[in-house]
N, CA and C atoms as a LAMMPS dump frame, in Angstrom:
ITEM: TIMESTEP
0
ITEM: NUMBER OF ATOMS
450
ITEM: BOX BOUNDS ff ff ff
-5.0000000000000000e+02 5.0000000000000000e+02
-5.0000000000000000e+02 5.0000000000000000e+02
-5.0000000000000000e+02 5.0000000000000000e+02
ITEM: ATOMS id mol type element x y z
1 1 1 N 9.751 19.893 -14.647
2 1 2 C 9.545 18.938 -15.722
3 1 3 C 8.242 18.188 -15.439
4 2 1 N 7.357 18.152 -16.41
5 2 2 C 6.095 17.435 -16.283
6 2 3 C 6.244 16.03 -16.862
7 3 1 N 5.804 15.055 -16.071
8 3 2 C 5.895 13.662 -16.483
9 3 3 C 4.564 12.955 -16.246
10 4 1 N 4.334 11.898 -17.02
11 4 2 C 3.189 11.011 -16.813
12 4 3 C 3.741 9.724 -16.241
13 5 1 N 3.26 9.334 -15.065
14 5 2 C 3.764 8.125 -14.419
15 5 3 C 3.221 6.879 -15.114
16 6 1 N 4.109 5.933 -15.377
17 6 2 C 3.72 4.664 -15.993
18 6 3 C 3.343 3.617 -14.956
19 7 1 N 3.754 3.84 -13.702
20 7 2 C 3.415 2.945 -12.607
21 7 3 C 3.433 3.733 -11.305
22 8 1 N 2.933 3.132 -10.229
23 8 2 C 2.917 3.801 -8.93
24 8 3 C 4.344 4.047 -8.46
25 9 1 N 4.598 5.261 -7.978
26 9 2 C 5.9 5.608 -7.417
27 9 3 C 5.642 6.127 -6.009
28 10 1 N 6.275 5.505 -5.028
29 10 2 C 6.057 5.873 -3.625
30 10 3 C 6.391 7.339 -3.393
31 11 1 N 5.543 8.006 -2.647
32 11 2 C 5.697 9.416 -2.271
33 11 3 C 5.704 10.379 -3.462
34 12 1 N 5.223 9.93 -4.614
35 12 2 C 5.151 10.811 -5.779
36 12 3 C 3.767 10.78 -6.4
37 13 1 N 3.264 9.58 -6.728
38 13 2 C 1.945 9.498 -7.331
39 13 3 C 1.629 8.098 -7.805
40 14 1 N 0.441 7.994 -8.408
41 14 2 C -0.034 6.71 -8.901
42 14 3 C 0.091 6.655 -10.419
43 15 1 N -0.108 5.465 -10.972
44 15 2 C -0.036 5.263 -12.413
45 15 3 C -0.982 6.235 -13.121
46 16 1 N -0.52 6.827 -14.212
47 16 2 C -1.258 7.756 -15.072
48 16 3 C -1.487 9.121 -14.44
49 17 1 N -0.805 9.445 -13.35
50 17 2 C -0.854 10.804 -12.807
51 17 3 C 0.127 11.671 -13.573
52 18 1 N -0.228 12.939 -13.757
53 18 2 C 0.697 13.909 -14.335
54 18 3 C 1.334 14.635 -13.16
55 19 1 N 2.659 14.523 -13.037
56 19 2 C 3.369 15.112 -11.906
57 19 3 C 4.454 16.066 -12.399
58 20 1 N 4.802 17.006 -11.542
59 20 2 C 5.898 17.928 -11.835
60 20 3 C 7.039 17.601 -10.878
61 21 1 N 8.202 17.31 -11.441
62 21 2 C 9.378 16.974 -10.639
63 21 3 C 10.556 17.809 -11.118
64 22 1 N 11.62 17.787 -10.337
65 22 2 C 12.835 18.486 -10.749
66 22 3 C 13.432 17.766 -11.956
67 23 1 N 14.098 18.554 -12.811
68 23 2 C 14.621 18.007 -14.064
69 23 3 C 15.547 16.812 -13.86
70 24 1 N 16.455 16.892 -12.906
71 24 2 C 17.406 15.811 -12.685
72 24 3 C 16.741 14.523 -12.251
73 25 1 N 15.747 14.626 -11.367
74 25 2 C 15.034 13.434 -10.887
75 25 3 C 14.314 12.752 -12.039
76 26 1 N 13.678 13.535 -12.884
77 26 2 C 12.965 12.964 -14.024
78 26 3 C 13.907 12.379 -15.058
79 27 1 N 14.906 13.168 -15.427
80 27 2 C 15.817 12.779 -16.506
81 27 3 C 16.756 11.645 -16.103
82 28 1 N 17.2 11.624 -14.835
83 28 2 C 18.21 10.656 -14.42
84 28 3 C 17.66 9.417 -13.726
85 29 1 N 16.417 9.494 -13.233
86 29 2 C 15.887 8.344 -12.501
87 29 3 C 14.571 7.828 -13.074
88 30 1 N 13.553 8.681 -13.112
89 30 2 C 12.214 8.206 -13.483
90 30 3 C 12.135 7.708 -14.927
91 31 1 N 12.629 8.494 -15.863
92 31 2 C 12.527 8.101 -17.282
93 31 3 C 13.415 6.9 -17.606
94 32 1 N 14.706 6.88 -17.213
95 32 2 C 15.537 5.711 -17.549
96 32 3 C 15.055 4.397 -16.923
97 33 1 N 14.443 4.463 -15.738
98 33 2 C 13.961 3.246 -15.088
99 33 3 C 12.565 2.844 -15.569
100 34 1 N 11.987 3.611 -16.465
101 34 2 C 10.688 3.265 -17.028
102 34 3 C 9.517 3.592 -16.119
103 35 1 N 9.732 4.441 -15.117
104 35 2 C 8.658 4.823 -14.205
105 35 3 C 7.789 5.932 -14.784
106 36 1 N 8.3 6.681 -15.749
107 36 2 C 7.554 7.827 -16.257
108 36 3 C 7.938 8.117 -17.707
109 37 1 N 7.097 8.949 -18.349
110 37 2 C 7.363 9.418 -19.706
111 37 3 C 7.084 10.917 -19.736
112 38 1 N 7.692 11.611 -20.669
113 38 2 C 7.468 13.049 -20.776
114 38 3 C 6.004 13.349 -21.068
115 39 1 N 5.497 14.404 -20.458
116 39 2 C 4.088 14.784 -20.628
117 39 3 C 3.975 15.806 -21.753
118 40 1 N 4.101 15.329 -22.978
119 40 2 C 3.93 16.206 -24.138
120 40 3 C 2.438 16.419 -24.372
121 41 1 N 2.113 17.347 -25.268
122 41 2 C 0.71 17.64 -25.564
123 41 3 C 0.002 16.391 -26.087
124 42 1 N 0.643 15.676 -27.006
125 42 2 C 0.018 14.477 -27.576
126 42 3 C -0.103 13.368 -26.522
127 43 1 N 0.896 13.242 -25.655
128 43 2 C 0.833 12.213 -24.612
129 43 3 C -0.294 12.512 -23.643
130 44 1 N -0.539 13.788 -23.343
131 44 2 C -1.636 14.167 -22.445
132 44 3 C -2.992 13.849 -23.078
133 45 1 N -3.111 14.049 -24.407
134 45 2 C -4.366 13.719 -25.094
135 45 3 C -4.633 12.22 -25.051
136 46 1 N -3.59 11.432 -25.297
137 46 2 C -3.72 9.975 -25.249
138 46 3 C -4.1 9.541 -23.835
139 47 1 N -3.482 10.149 -22.83
140 47 2 C -3.791 9.831 -21.438
141 47 3 C -5.24 10.158 -21.101
142 48 1 N -5.735 11.302 -21.555
143 48 2 C -7.123 11.694 -21.292
144 48 3 C -8.097 10.68 -21.893
145 49 1 N -7.824 10.227 -23.089
146 49 2 C -8.687 9.239 -23.747
147 49 3 C -8.638 7.9 -23.003
148 50 1 N -7.455 7.495 -22.593
149 50 2 C -7.294 6.245 -21.848
150 50 3 C -8.053 6.299 -20.535
151 51 1 N -7.971 7.431 -19.839
152 51 2 C -8.653 7.582 -18.552
153 51 3 C -10.171 7.555 -18.718
154 52 1 N -10.689 8.107 -19.816
155 52 2 C -12.131 8.052 -20.078
156 52 3 C -12.586 6.606 -20.233
157 53 1 N -11.816 5.838 -20.998
158 53 2 C -12.182 4.449 -21.25
159 53 3 C -12.062 3.598 -19.982
160 54 1 N -11.124 3.953 -19.127
161 54 2 C -10.887 3.167 -17.938
162 54 3 C -11.851 3.513 -16.791
163 55 1 N -12.534 4.636 -16.852
164 55 2 C -13.394 5.105 -15.759
165 55 3 C -14.455 4.069 -15.377
166 56 1 N -15.054 3.428 -16.366
167 56 2 C -16.091 2.435 -16.079
168 56 3 C -15.513 1.22 -15.359
169 57 1 N -14.376 0.726 -15.827
170 57 2 C -13.728 -0.419 -15.197
171 57 3 C -13.314 -0.065 -13.768
172 58 1 N -12.897 1.167 -13.582
173 58 2 C -12.425 1.634 -12.277
174 58 3 C -13.522 1.525 -11.213
175 59 1 N -14.768 1.806 -11.596
176 59 2 C -15.879 1.727 -10.641
177 59 3 C -16.034 0.324 -10.074
178 60 1 N -15.945 -0.677 -10.936
179 60 2 C -16.083 -2.054 -10.462
180 60 3 C -14.894 -2.45 -9.579
181 61 1 N -13.718 -1.963 -9.903
182 61 2 C -12.533 -2.267 -9.095
183 61 3 C -12.666 -1.64 -7.71
184 62 1 N -13.165 -0.403 -7.647
185 62 2 C -13.363 0.275 -6.36
186 62 3 C -14.411 -0.457 -5.525
187 63 1 N -15.481 -0.95 -6.173
188 63 2 C -16.5 -1.704 -5.442
189 63 3 C -15.905 -2.972 -4.827
190 64 1 N -15.067 -3.67 -5.584
191 64 2 C -14.411 -4.871 -5.073
192 64 3 C -13.495 -4.527 -3.902
193 65 1 N -12.772 -3.415 -4.027
194 65 2 C -11.874 -2.982 -2.948
195 65 3 C -12.672 -2.636 -1.698
196 66 1 N -13.838 -2.016 -1.866
197 66 2 C -14.68 -1.69 -0.711
198 66 3 C -15.202 -2.952 -0.024
199 67 1 N -15.538 -3.98 -0.821
200 67 2 C -15.969 -5.254 -0.237
201 67 3 C -14.827 -5.872 0.57
202 68 1 N -13.622 -5.813 -0.001
203 68 2 C -12.443 -6.316 0.71
204 68 3 C -12.182 -5.533 1.984
205 69 1 N -12.46 -4.237 1.954
206 69 2 C -12.272 -3.39 3.134
207 69 3 C -13.205 -3.812 4.25
208 70 1 N -14.443 -4.134 3.911
209 70 2 C -15.404 -4.579 4.921
210 70 3 C -14.956 -5.894 5.555
211 71 1 N -14.416 -6.788 4.731
212 71 2 C -13.929 -8.07 5.246
213 71 3 C -12.758 -7.837 6.2
214 72 1 N -11.85 -6.943 5.827
215 72 2 C -10.695 -6.661 6.683
216 72 3 C -11.115 -6.037 8.013
217 73 1 N -12.098 -5.141 7.963
218 73 2 C -12.557 -4.497 9.201
219 73 3 C -13.18 -5.515 10.157
220 74 1 N -13.769 -6.564 9.615
221 74 2 C -14.429 -7.571 10.438
222 74 3 C -13.435 -8.555 11.069
223 75 1 N -12.204 -8.601 10.543
224 75 2 C -11.213 -9.539 11.066
225 75 3 C -10.727 -9.118 12.448
226 76 1 N -10.541 -10.1 13.328
227 76 2 C -9.867 -9.86 14.599
228 76 3 C -8.534 -10.571 14.501
229 77 1 N -7.511 -9.811 14.176
230 77 2 C -6.2 -10.373 13.888
231 77 3 C -5.324 -10.342 15.135
232 78 1 N -4.762 -11.498 15.483
233 78 2 C -3.839 -11.593 16.61
234 78 3 C -2.565 -12.237 16.099
235 79 1 N -1.444 -11.586 16.38
236 79 2 C -0.142 -12.093 15.95
237 79 3 C 0.625 -12.502 17.198
238 80 1 N 1.021 -13.772 17.265
239 80 2 C 1.774 -14.28 18.409
240 80 3 C 3.267 -14.092 18.143
241 81 1 N 3.971 -13.591 19.162
242 81 2 C 5.405 -13.374 19.025
243 81 3 C 6.099 -13.741 20.332
244 82 1 N 7.356 -14.135 20.226
245 82 2 C 8.129 -14.474 21.418
246 82 3 C 8.408 -13.198 22.199
247 83 1 N 8.246 -13.294 23.52
248 83 2 C 8.464 -12.119 24.361
249 83 3 C 9.52 -12.395 25.417
250 84 1 N 10.126 -11.314 25.871
251 84 2 C 11.106 -11.389 26.955
252 84 3 C 10.462 -10.881 28.225
253 85 1 N 11.191 -10.076 28.969
254 85 2 C 10.663 -9.498 30.205
255 85 3 C 9.52 -8.547 29.889
256 86 1 N 8.447 -8.655 30.663
257 86 2 C 7.318 -7.744 30.474
258 86 3 C 6.669 -7.936 29.12
259 87 1 N 6.535 -6.852 28.397
260 87 2 C 5.849 -6.915 27.105
261 87 3 C 6.783 -6.682 25.918
262 88 1 N 8.087 -6.774 26.132
263 88 2 C 9.052 -6.585 25.046
264 88 3 C 9.131 -7.83 24.167
265 89 1 N 9.239 -7.619 22.88
266 89 2 C 9.346 -8.736 21.938
267 89 3 C 10.8 -9.06 21.641
268 90 1 N 11.065 -10.334 21.347
269 90 2 C 12.338 -10.706 20.749
270 90 3 C 12.179 -10.414 19.264
271 91 1 N 12.925 -9.492 18.752
272 91 2 C 12.752 -9.083 17.36
273 91 3 C 11.647 -8.061 17.261
274 92 1 N 10.922 -8.064 16.148
275 92 2 C 9.842 -7.098 15.959
276 92 3 C 8.805 -7.635 14.989
277 93 1 N 7.674 -6.948 14.946
278 93 2 C 6.604 -7.276 14.006
279 93 3 C 6.576 -6.159 12.974
280 94 1 N 6.603 -6.514 11.689
281 94 2 C 6.567 -5.501 10.629
282 94 3 C 5.486 -5.855 9.604
283 95 1 N 5.467 -5.114 8.499
284 95 2 C 4.428 -5.322 7.496
285 95 3 C 4.485 -6.717 6.861
286 96 1 N 5.651 -7.326 6.794
287 96 2 C 5.751 -8.686 6.24
288 96 3 C 5.049 -9.69 7.16
289 97 1 N 5.236 -9.541 8.468
290 97 2 C 4.561 -10.429 9.42
291 97 3 C 3.049 -10.253 9.338
292 98 1 N 2.62 -9.003 9.189
293 98 2 C 1.188 -8.711 9.084
294 98 3 C 0.613 -9.317 7.803
295 99 1 N 1.364 -9.24 6.714
296 99 2 C 0.93 -9.828 5.446
297 99 3 C 0.776 -11.344 5.575
298 100 1 N 1.717 -11.99 6.281
299 100 2 C 1.637 -13.437 6.494
300 100 3 C 0.416 -13.8 7.344
301 101 1 N 0.154 -12.998 8.375
302 101 2 C -1.002 -13.261 9.24
303 101 3 C -2.304 -13.096 8.463
304 102 1 N -2.363 -12.104 7.57
305 102 2 C -3.557 -11.919 6.745
306 102 3 C -3.716 -13.078 5.765
307 103 1 N -2.604 -13.574 5.216
308 103 2 C -2.662 -14.707 4.299
309 103 3 C -3.195 -15.947 5.017
310 104 1 N -2.827 -16.106 6.289
311 104 2 C -3.334 -17.234 7.074
312 104 3 C -4.844 -17.117 7.287
313 105 1 N -5.36 -15.899 7.279
314 105 2 C -6.799 -15.659 7.429
315 105 3 C -7.535 -15.696 6.082
316 106 1 N -6.781 -15.901 4.995
317 106 2 C -7.4 -15.989 3.673
318 106 3 C -7.433 -14.677 2.909
319 107 1 N -6.779 -13.645 3.406
320 107 2 C -6.727 -12.351 2.723
321 107 3 C -5.313 -12.13 2.207
322 108 1 N -5.109 -12.294 0.905
323 108 2 C -3.775 -12.158 0.343
324 108 3 C -3.53 -10.692 -0.014
325 109 1 N -2.675 -10.03 0.767
326 109 2 C -2.317 -8.634 0.528
327 109 3 C -0.799 -8.527 0.574
328 110 1 N -0.216 -7.918 -0.454
329 110 2 C 1.228 -7.773 -0.502
330 110 3 C 1.706 -6.842 0.594
331 111 1 N 2.901 -7.108 1.088
332 111 2 C 3.426 -6.322 2.204
333 111 3 C 3.674 -4.865 1.829
334 112 1 N 3.894 -4.573 0.566
335 112 2 C 4.152 -3.186 0.179
336 112 3 C 2.898 -2.312 0.288
337 113 1 N 1.73 -2.918 0.401
338 113 2 C 0.491 -2.154 0.544
339 113 3 C 0.078 -1.988 2.006
340 114 1 N 0.908 -2.477 2.925
341 114 2 C 0.617 -2.373 4.352
342 114 3 C 1.606 -1.4 4.978
343 115 1 N 1.082 -0.437 5.752
344 115 2 C 1.932 0.54 6.417
345 115 3 C 1.637 0.526 7.909
346 116 1 N 2.689 0.321 8.689
347 116 2 C 2.562 0.361 10.145
348 116 3 C 3.249 1.63 10.613
349 117 1 N 2.559 2.406 11.45
350 117 2 C 3.164 3.63 11.984
351 117 3 C 4.388 3.247 12.809
352 118 1 N 5.508 3.889 12.54
353 118 2 C 6.734 3.551 13.264
354 118 3 C 7.471 2.369 12.66
355 119 1 N 7.023 1.837 11.564
356 119 2 C 7.622 0.752 10.776
357 119 3 C 7.633 -0.608 11.473
358 120 1 N 8.118 -0.703 12.711
359 120 2 C 8.196 -2.005 13.376
360 120 3 C 7.641 -1.898 14.794
361 121 1 N 7.042 -2.982 15.252
362 121 2 C 6.443 -3.033 16.58
363 121 3 C 7.345 -3.882 17.467
364 122 1 N 7.676 -3.364 18.653
365 122 2 C 8.602 -4.06 19.534
366 122 3 C 7.993 -4.425 20.883
367 123 1 N 6.677 -4.171 21.047
368 123 2 C 6.004 -4.507 22.306
369 123 3 C 4.644 -5.14 22.009
370 124 1 N 4.15 -5.923 22.957
371 124 2 C 2.813 -6.485 22.794
372 124 3 C 1.785 -5.386 22.994
373 125 1 N 0.603 -5.585 22.458
374 125 2 C -0.462 -4.605 22.611
375 125 3 C -1.304 -4.506 21.36
376 126 1 N -2.211 -3.522 21.369
377 126 2 C -3.095 -3.305 20.222
378 126 3 C -2.524 -2.198 19.341
379 127 1 N -2.569 -2.425 18.036
380 127 2 C -2.022 -1.49 17.069
381 127 3 C -2.961 -1.37 15.878
382 128 1 N -2.666 -0.389 15.023
383 128 2 C -3.435 -0.194 13.799
384 128 3 C -2.467 -0.018 12.631
385 129 1 N -2.786 -0.667 11.53
386 129 2 C -1.999 -0.528 10.307
387 129 3 C -2.912 0.009 9.21
388 130 1 N -2.327 0.665 8.23
389 130 2 C -3.081 1.14 7.08
390 130 3 C -2.832 0.178 5.929
391 131 1 N -3.923 -0.291 5.316
392 131 2 C -3.836 -1.212 4.187
393 131 3 C -4.441 -0.524 2.973
394 132 1 N -3.639 -0.416 1.904
395 132 2 C -4.124 0.223 0.681
396 132 3 C -4.588 -0.865 -0.28
397 133 1 N -5.901 -0.94 -0.468
398 133 2 C -6.484 -1.923 -1.376
399 133 3 C -6.613 -1.36 -2.785
400 134 1 N -6.71 -0.03 -2.868
401 134 2 C -6.85 0.685 -4.125
402 134 3 C -6.389 2.103 -3.859
403 135 1 N -6.09 2.869 -4.868
404 135 2 C -5.621 4.234 -4.64
405 135 3 C -6.641 5.067 -3.872
406 136 1 N -7.929 4.726 -3.974
407 136 2 C -8.973 5.465 -3.272
408 136 3 C -9.48 4.754 -2.02
409 137 1 N -9.054 3.518 -1.788
410 137 2 C -9.563 2.736 -0.657
411 137 3 C -8.398 2.357 0.262
412 138 1 N -8.329 3.054 1.393
413 138 2 C -7.313 2.76 2.403
414 138 3 C -8.046 2.425 3.695
415 139 1 N -7.705 1.274 4.274
416 139 2 C -8.409 0.758 5.44
417 139 3 C -7.492 0.787 6.657
418 140 1 N -8.049 1.191 7.797
419 140 2 C -7.333 1.051 9.06
420 140 3 C -7.602 -0.35 9.577
421 141 1 N -6.551 -1.135 9.724
422 141 2 C -6.669 -2.527 10.156
423 141 3 C -6.191 -2.654 11.599
424 142 1 N -7.113 -2.874 12.537
425 142 2 C -6.68 -3.078 13.927
426 142 3 C -6.168 -4.508 14.105
427 143 1 N -5.089 -4.653 14.868
428 143 2 C -4.573 -5.984 15.179
429 143 3 C -3.914 -5.944 16.552
430 144 1 N -3.68 -7.129 17.075
431 144 2 C -3.091 -7.218 18.409
432 144 3 C -1.878 -8.124 18.372
433 145 1 N -0.817 -7.704 19.027
434 145 2 C 0.377 -8.52 19.17
435 145 3 C 0.32 -9.114 20.562
436 146 1 N 0.335 -10.444 20.616
437 146 2 C 0.221 -11.141 21.899
438 146 3 C 1.463 -11.997 22.139
439 147 1 N 1.675 -12.354 23.397
440 147 2 C 2.822 -13.193 23.759
441 147 3 C 2.545 -14.635 23.319
442 148 1 N 3.571 -15.241 22.728
443 148 2 C 3.464 -16.625 22.295
444 148 3 C 3.46 -17.529 23.524
445 149 1 N 2.614 -18.528 23.526
446 149 2 C 2.554 -19.435 24.663
447 149 3 C 3.813 -20.287 24.692
448 150 1 N 4.393 -20.387 25.868
449 150 2 C 5.676 -21.109 26.005
450 150 3 C 5.481 -22.57 26.279
């Protein structure tokens, strides 16, 4: 079944992508929840026209995302966390904690656009997260988890 996505769907595609999915997934989940619409001939023509008109705006958005990427690369982010014996953390550091730390630095990025390999960090040290600023701009963000001063 061919569908046109109305919004970004994780592990499937971005808004206005034409995707092929199994009939049940499209009919029972994507279409009823408003994530997608059937990709008929007329819908594809409308989509092509919309994408042409949006191409110019897209360039300026990508430029802004690239500027944001440069700012993120320049940041030296350190997250303080309570530690136990050695370098083990009490609890863990995840994308929500990283989003809060970025907000404290003046960079407001939603946690859903931040991906940490392994989902949660349970030890102090240096790590890297992927931050998606735009569908074409993904930045590797280095950060360090340090022990909180007692």
